[in-house]
N, C-alpha and C positions, 0 to 999 in steps of 0.2 A: 281300562288299560291304556287307551290312546291318550286320555287326559293325563295319566301318570307320566307317560313318556314326554308329553308336551311340557309339563311342569318341570321335569328333570332337565329337558333341553334348555328352557328359559333360565333355570337356576345355574346351569353350567355356563351359559353365555354371560350372565350377569357377573358370576364369580370370576370368570376370566377377564372381564372388563375392569373389575375392581382390583384385581391382583396387580402387583407392580414388580418390575425387575429390581431386585434388591441392590444392584449396582448403581441404580439411579437414586438411591435413598440418601440424598444430600442436598443442602440448600444452596451452596456456593462452592467455587473452586478458584484457586490461583493457577495460572497457566504460564508456561514459558515456551515460546515458539522459536523455530528457525525457519525462515522462508527463503527458498531459492527461487531465482527468476531468470528468465531468458527472453530477450527481445531482439528483433532484427528489423531494420528499416532500410529501404532502398529508394534513392532519389535519382531521377534522370533529368539532366539539363541540356537542352539543345545547344550545340556548339556552332553548327552551321547547317546548311540545307541538307548535308549528307551525313555529318557526324553528330554525335551527342556524347555527353559525359555521364557515366553511371557511377554513383557512390553508394556503398553498402556499409551500414553501421550495425555492429552486433555487440550485445552486452550480456555477459553471464555473471550473475551474482550468486555465489554459493552459500556464503555465510551472512545472515542478516537476522540477529536475535531480536525478539520483541517480547513484551509481557502483556498479559490479559487477565481479566477477571470476569467470571460468569456467575449468573444466579438463575435459579429455577423458577418457572412459572407455575401456576396452579394446575396446568395440564401437563406437567412434567416435560415441557420444552425448556429452552434456555435463552436468556439474553446474554450477550457477551460484548465487552468493550476492550479493544486492543490498541495499545499505543504502538503504531507501526513505524513512525519516524520521529526523531527529535534531534536536530543537529544545528550547530552554529559554527561557522568557519570564518577565519580571518587570515588573509594572506597578503604578501607584498613582494614586489620584484624590482630589482635595480640592475641596470646594465650601463656601465660607464666606459668611456674611452680614456685610456691612460697612456702616458709617455713612458716607454719601456726603460729608458736610461735613468729617469729620475723617479718614476712611479707617481708623478703628478697627474691629477685628474684633469683632462682637457675639457670634456663635456659629458653630460648625461644623455645617453642614446635612448633609453626607454625605462620608465619607472611607473609603477602603479601600486595602489592599495585597493583591496576589495574585501567585502564582507558578504556572507550569504547565510540564510537560515531556512530550515525546512521542518515543518511540523505537520503530522497527519495522524489520524486515529480512525479506527474502523468500528462501527456498530454492527453487530450481527445477531439476527434472530435465527436460532437453531431448532429445527424440527427433528425430534428424536423418534426413531423406530425401535421395535423390539421392547416397547415399554412394559408389556404384560408377561414377558418371558424371562426366565432366569438365564440370561445369556451374558457372557463376558464381552462378546463382540456386538457392538451397537452401531448400526448405520445412522448417519445424520445428513441433513440437507440444510445449508445455511443461506440466508438472504441478507446481504450486507450492503452498506453504503460507507464510503471512505472520504470524508472531507479533508482537504489539505490546503496548506498555505506555504508559498515560497516567496522569499524576499532576497534581492541582490542589490549591491551598491558598488559600482566600479568608479574609482577616483584616480585618474592618471595624474602623474606628478610632472608632466611636461606640458608646455603651453599650446602645442599644436594638436592635442587630442582632448576631447571634452568628456566630462563625467556622464555616466549613464546609470540610472537607477530604475527600479520597478518591482512589482510584486505580481504574483499569480494566485488566484483563489479558485479552487476547483473541487470537483466531487466525482468519484467513481462508483459504479454499481457492480456488485459481484453476485454470482451464484456459486455456492461452495458445497459440493458433495464431499462427504468425508466418512471416516469410520473410526470409532473409538474402541480401544481394548482395555478392559479393566484388569490391571495387573494384580492389584491387591485391594484391600478394603479402603485404602487411602490414595493410592497412586493409579493413574490411568494414562494411556498413550493415545495420541490422536494423529491421524494422517488425513490430509485434505488436499483438494485441487481447486484453489480459487480461480474461477473463470471471470475475467474482466468483461462485463457486458457492455458498459459504456464509460466514457470519461469526458466530462465537460469542464471547461475552464474559462475564467475571465482574467485578462491580463492588462496591466497598465505599465507602460514604458515611458520614461522621461529622459530626454536628451538635452543637456545644457549646452546647446549649440547656438551661439549668438547670431549666426547667419539665418536661423529659422525664426519664424514669428512665434509669439507666445502660444498660440493654439497648435502650431505644428510641432512644438517641442514635446508635447504629451500625446501619446498614441494609445488608444484603447482597442482591444480585440477580444473576440469570443470564438472559441473552438469547441467542437463536439465530435467525438469519434465513437462509432459502434464497433465493438470487438477490436480494440486497438492493437492486438497482436503481442501481448505480453503474457508469458506462460509462467505459472507459479506452481511450486510444490512446497507444502507447509507441513512440518512435523512438530508436534507439541507434547509436552509432559504436563499433566494436570495433578494438582494436589487438592484433595477434598478438604474443605474447611468445616 
């Protein structure tokens, strides 16, 4: 009798391990996200032996849509690639002094042209829970890296200001707890809280200032922050393929 119960227990354990949540029975999905973020930075600069100046910068971004594609592993976890940023901007500014009576331009006070671009993508490995239970709500835990590239070029159009250009190459690391709700056989929702663990970047800046030597015109720097203080809330809609 004891052997019978032991065999029954082993069979039940193996059967539960082999069973699968039917909501996870798909090989890939296309996802649309919106990521909201908030950050705040404070800087204190000594002004004298008694006083100092304190500056606080806050930024709240509510709407930031992105797209992603995920595919399943043999162990029913997921890989996911997300295009988080892709932008190219060009701007110009012109301020002139004019003679009111005739409208003639006397001189250019300030003028510039600038371009900037920003590209970043996130790779995420998603560990899935509730794999062997028929549950619509599925907790997840993601481990992600986000490489990014920024470029800027500032070209003044007046002789007493010099051009500045540069780029930044960086990478951030994230821990992403989340939860998915399978709304139907094709559609599911996802809510997650990406936690920025670290952010490291390499920066090159070039100043076309003839008063500087050739080596002084180009500056290299490296920065690395742990928990940089940016808070994210990400909501997504997934479509099974």
